[in-house]
C-alpha positions as CSV (number, residue, x, y, z in Angstrom):
1,X,-63.4,-53.6,170.7
2,X,-66.0,-55.1,168.4
3,X,-69.1,-53.1,167.2
4,X,-71.2,-56.2,168.4
5,X,-70.0,-55.5,172.0
6,X,-72.3,-53.1,173.6
7,X,-70.3,-52.6,176.8
8,X,-67.3,-50.3,177.3
9,X,-65.6,-50.7,180.5
10,X,-63.8,-47.6,182.3
11,X,-61.4,-48.7,185.1
12,X,-60.2,-46.2,187.5
13,X,-56.9,-47.2,189.3
14,X,-56.7,-46.3,193.1
15,X,-56.5,-42.4,193.4
16,X,-57.0,-41.8,189.9
17,X,-59.6,-38.9,189.0
18,X,-59.5,-39.7,184.9
19,X,-59.3,-42.7,182.7
20,X,-59.6,-43.5,179.2
21,X,-61.5,-46.5,177.8
22,X,-61.0,-48.6,174.7
23,X,-61.9,-47.0,171.4
24,X,-65.7,-47.5,170.1
25,X,-66.9,-46.8,166.7
26,X,-69.1,-43.8,165.6
27,X,-72.7,-44.8,165.3
28,X,-72.4,-47.6,167.7
29,X,-75.8,-46.5,169.2
30,X,-76.8,-48.6,172.5
31,X,-73.3,-48.7,174.3
32,X,-73.3,-49.0,178.0
33,X,-70.4,-47.6,180.2
34,X,-69.4,-50.1,183.0
35,X,-67.3,-48.3,185.6
36,X,-64.9,-50.3,187.8
37,X,-62.6,-49.1,190.7
38,X,-64.9,-46.5,192.2
39,X,-67.3,-46.9,195.3
40,X,-70.3,-46.0,193.5
41,X,-73.8,-45.7,195.1
42,X,-76.5,-47.8,193.8
43,X,-77.6,-44.8,191.6
44,X,-75.2,-41.9,190.5
45,X,-75.2,-38.9,188.5
46,X,-73.4,-38.7,185.0
47,X,-72.9,-35.6,182.7
48,X,-72.1,-36.5,179.1
49,X,-70.4,-34.2,176.6
50,X,-68.4,-34.1,173.2
51,X,-66.0,-31.7,175.1
52,X,-63.7,-31.8,177.9
53,X,-66.1,-29.4,179.6
54,X,-69.6,-29.8,180.7
55,X,-70.8,-27.4,177.8
56,X,-73.6,-28.6,176.0
57,X,-73.7,-31.7,178.3
58,X,-76.6,-34.0,178.9
59,X,-77.3,-35.4,182.5
60,X,-78.0,-39.1,182.8
61,X,-78.6,-41.5,185.9
62,X,-76.5,-44.8,186.3
63,X,-77.2,-47.7,188.4
64,X,-75.2,-50.8,189.5
65,X,-71.9,-49.0,188.2
66,X,-73.2,-48.8,184.6
67,X,-74.9,-46.0,182.5
68,X,-76.1,-45.8,179.0
69,X,-74.1,-43.5,176.6
70,X,-76.7,-41.2,174.8
71,X,-76.8,-41.9,171.2
72,X,-76.3,-38.3,170.1
73,X,-72.9,-38.2,171.4
74,X,-72.0,-41.2,169.3
75,X,-72.9,-39.9,166.0
76,X,-70.7,-36.9,165.9
77,X,-67.5,-38.7,165.5
78,X,-65.9,-36.7,168.4
79,X,-64.7,-38.2,171.7
80,X,-67.4,-38.9,174.5
81,X,-66.6,-37.5,178.0
82,X,-68.4,-38.8,181.0
83,X,-68.4,-36.7,184.1
84,X,-69.4,-38.5,187.3
85,X,-69.8,-36.6,190.5
86,X,-69.8,-38.5,193.6
87,X,-70.6,-36.6,197.2
88,X,-68.4,-37.1,200.0
89,X,-69.8,-37.6,203.4
90,X,-72.5,-35.1,204.6
91,X,-70.7,-31.8,204.1
92,X,-71.9,-31.3,200.6
93,X,-68.4,-31.6,199.2
94,X,-68.0,-33.8,196.0
95,X,-65.3,-35.3,193.7
96,X,-65.4,-35.4,190.1
97,X,-64.3,-38.3,188.0
98,X,-63.7,-38.0,184.1
99,X,-64.0,-40.8,181.6
100,X,-62.7,-40.2,178.1
101,X,-64.0,-42.6,175.4
102,X,-62.4,-42.4,172.1
103,X,-64.6,-42.7,168.9
104,X,-63.3,-44.0,165.5
105,X,-65.0,-42.3,162.8
106,X,-66.7,-44.3,159.9
107,X,-69.6,-43.8,157.4
108,X,-73.0,-44.0,158.7
109,X,-74.4,-47.5,158.4
110,X,-77.6,-48.1,156.5
111,X,-79.2,-49.8,159.3
112,X,-78.7,-46.8,161.7
113,X,-81.6,-44.4,161.5
114,X,-80.8,-40.7,161.5
115,X,-81.4,-39.0,164.9
116,X,-84.7,-37.1,164.7
117,X,-83.0,-33.7,165.2
118,X,-80.4,-34.6,162.7
119,X,-83.0,-35.9,160.2
120,X,-84.9,-32.5,160.7
121,X,-81.8,-30.5,159.8
122,X,-81.2,-32.7,156.9
123,X,-84.8,-32.2,155.7
124,X,-84.3,-28.4,156.1
125,X,-81.1,-28.6,154.3
126,X,-82.8,-30.6,151.4
127,X,-85.5,-28.3,151.3
128,X,-83.2,-25.2,151.0
129,X,-81.3,-26.8,148.3
130,X,-84.4,-27.5,146.4
131,X,-85.5,-23.8,146.9
132,X,-82.0,-22.7,145.9
133,X,-82.3,-25.0,142.6
134,X,-85.9,-23.6,141.9
135,X,-84.7,-19.9,142.4
136,X,-81.7,-20.6,140.2
137,X,-83.8,-22.0,137.5
138,X,-86.3,-19.1,137.7
139,X,-83.4,-16.5,137.7
140,X,-81.9,-18.3,134.6
141,X,-85.3,-18.0,132.9
142,X,-85.7,-14.3,133.8
143,X,-82.1,-13.6,132.6
144,X,-82.8,-15.4,129.3
145,X,-86.0,-13.3,128.9
146,X,-84.3,-10.2,129.9
147,X,-81.3,-10.9,127.6
148,X,-84.0,-11.4,124.7
149,X,-85.7,-8.1,125.7
150,X,-82.5,-6.4,126.0
151,X,-81.5,-7.3,122.4
152,X,-84.8,-6.4,121.2
153,X,-84.5,-2.9,122.8
154,X,-81.0,-2.5,121.6
155,X,-82.1,-3.1,118.0
156,X,-84.9,-0.6,118.5
157,X,-82.5,2.0,119.8
158,X,-80.2,1.6,117.0
159,X,-83.1,1.9,114.6
160,X,-84.2,5.2,116.2
161,X,-80.8,6.5,116.5
162,X,-79.4,5.8,113.1
163,X,-82.1,4.0,110.9
164,X,-80.5,0.5,111.2
165,X,-81.0,-2.7,112.8
166,X,-77.9,-5.1,113.5
167,X,-75.9,-2.7,111.1
168,X,-78.3,-3.1,108.2
169,X,-80.5,-0.3,106.8
170,X,-84.2,-0.5,108.1
171,X,-86.7,-1.3,105.5
172,X,-88.9,1.4,103.9
173,X,-91.9,0.1,105.8
174,X,-90.2,0.6,109.0
175,X,-91.5,3.6,111.2
176,X,-88.0,4.7,111.7
177,X,-87.1,4.7,107.9
178,X,-87.3,8.5,107.7
179,X,-87.9,9.1,111.4
180,X,-84.5,8.7,113.2
181,X,-81.9,10.9,115.0
182,X,-79.5,10.4,112.1
183,X,-82.0,11.4,109.3
184,X,-83.1,14.5,111.0
185,X,-79.8,15.3,111.8
186,X,-78.7,15.0,108.1
187,X,-81.9,16.9,107.1
188,X,-81.0,19.7,109.4
189,X,-77.6,19.8,108.0
190,X,-78.7,19.9,104.4
191,X,-81.3,22.5,105.2
192,X,-78.9,24.7,107.0
193,X,-76.7,24.3,104.1
194,X,-79.2,25.2,101.6
195,X,-80.2,28.4,103.6
196,X,-76.5,29.3,104.0
197,X,-76.0,29.2,100.2
198,X,-79.4,31.1,99.6
199,X,-78.1,33.9,102.1
200,X,-74.9,34.0,100.3
201,X,-76.8,34.2,96.8
202,X,-78.9,37.2,98.1
203,X,-75.6,38.9,99.8
204,X,-73.0,38.5,97.0
205,X,-74.4,36.2,94.3
206,X,-72.2,33.8,92.5
207,X,-73.7,30.5,93.9
208,X,-75.7,29.6,90.7
209,X,-78.9,28.9,92.7
210,X,-81.0,31.8,91.5
211,X,-81.6,33.3,87.9
212,X,-79.8,36.6,87.5
213,X,-78.4,36.4,91.1
214,X,-75.3,38.3,90.3
215,X,-77.5,41.5,89.3
216,X,-79.9,40.9,92.1
217,X,-78.1,41.0,95.4
218,X,-77.2,43.1,98.3
219,X,-73.7,43.7,97.0
220,X,-74.7,44.7,93.5
221,X,-77.1,47.3,94.9
222,X,-74.8,48.4,97.2
223,X,-72.3,49.0,94.6
224,X,-74.9,50.9,92.5
225,X,-75.9,53.2,95.4
226,X,-72.2,54.1,95.9
227,X,-71.7,54.8,92.2
228,X,-74.8,57.0,92.4
229,X,-73.6,58.9,95.5
230,X,-70.2,59.4,93.7
231,X,-71.6,60.9,90.8
232,X,-74.1,63.2,92.8
233,X,-71.8,64.0,95.4
234,X,-72.3,63.3,99.3
235,X,-71.8,64.8,102.5
236,X,-70.8,63.2,105.9
237,X,-70.7,64.2,109.5
238,X,-67.8,63.8,112.0
239,X,-67.6,64.8,115.8
240,X,-64.1,65.8,116.7
241,X,-62.7,64.5,119.9
242,X,-60.4,67.3,120.8
243,X,-63.1,70.1,120.8
244,X,-66.5,67.8,120.9
245,X,-67.9,69.9,117.7
246,X,-69.5,68.2,114.9
247,X,-68.1,69.0,111.3
248,X,-69.9,68.3,108.0
249,X,-67.7,67.3,105.1
250,X,-68.7,67.2,101.5
251,X,-67.1,65.2,98.5
252,X,-65.0,67.2,95.8
253,X,-67.8,67.3,93.2
254,X,-70.0,69.5,95.6
255,X,-69.7,73.0,96.0
256,X,-69.2,74.6,99.6
257,X,-72.7,76.1,99.5
258,X,-74.2,74.1,102.3
259,X,-77.1,75.1,104.3
260,X,-78.9,73.8,107.4
261,X,-82.7,74.0,108.3
262,X,-85.0,72.4,110.5
263,X,-88.0,70.7,108.7
264,X,-91.0,71.9,110.7
265,X,-93.4,69.2,109.6
266,X,-90.9,66.2,110.6
267,X,-88.6,68.2,113.2
268,X,-85.8,66.7,111.3
269,X,-82.5,68.7,110.5
270,X,-82.0,68.8,106.9
271,X,-78.9,69.7,104.9
272,X,-78.8,71.1,101.5
273,X,-75.9,71.8,99.2
274,X,-75.2,72.6,95.6
C-alpha cells in the first residue's frame, strides 16, 4: 500500500481467528487499523505488540471498528500484532482474534521525529561516546607522559647502574660519573686485588710491590727460624696412641741430657737440654 494511505484493512473471513494485512512501511506513523468481518461493539479492547505474544504489549481502545496503531511499534521494523479480545454473552468467556501486520524496513525519513524515549537513548549513547572519546584522549595523553617519564627513569637507572645514558658514558659533571654500581664494583675488585697482592708480598714476596720484599716476608723469617733451630737443636713432643704417654724427642745435634722442671714463677713446664 502507499505510504500516504493511513488506513490498513484487516479482514476476517467467517470463523477465522487470525488474519494478515497488507504490508506497511516502517516509520509510517499515524496508521489506523480498520477491522472488517467481526461483529465488534462500539468500543473494543486491543493489545499491540511486536511479538506473537502479548509480552511488552500496549493496550489500546478502538471504536467504530477502527483503532490507531501505536507509533512506537512501527519504528522497530518488526511485524506488528494486534490482539482483539471480544466477550461472548454474559458468562465472562472471551474469544481472541489476532491481526498480523507485516512491516517493510526502510531508513528513517528526515521528516519523522525520533520517539522521545528513543531520542533519550540516542542522547545517552552520544554522551557515552563523547565521554569515551574524552577518556581515550586522556588515557593517550597519560600514556605519552608515562612513556616519557619511563624513558627518563630508564636512563637514570642506566646511569646509576653502569655510568651511561643511552649507551654513552655520562659526562664528568654528572653525579653518577664516579658514583654508580659499575664504578664501585670495579673499585672493589681493584682494591681487593691490591690487598691480595700486598698479602702475597708480606707472605712470600716476589710481587715487586714493596722494596726489599723478598727479604721482608713471613716465608723468609720462617726459613731463618728453621735454620736457627737446625743449628741450635730442637725438641718436640708426641703422644702415642697405643699407650697414651707423651714422649719427648730431640734433634741429632743435641745430647740426650734432657731435664724437666716447673717454673714456680710462671707455673710453666720447662725443658732444658744440652
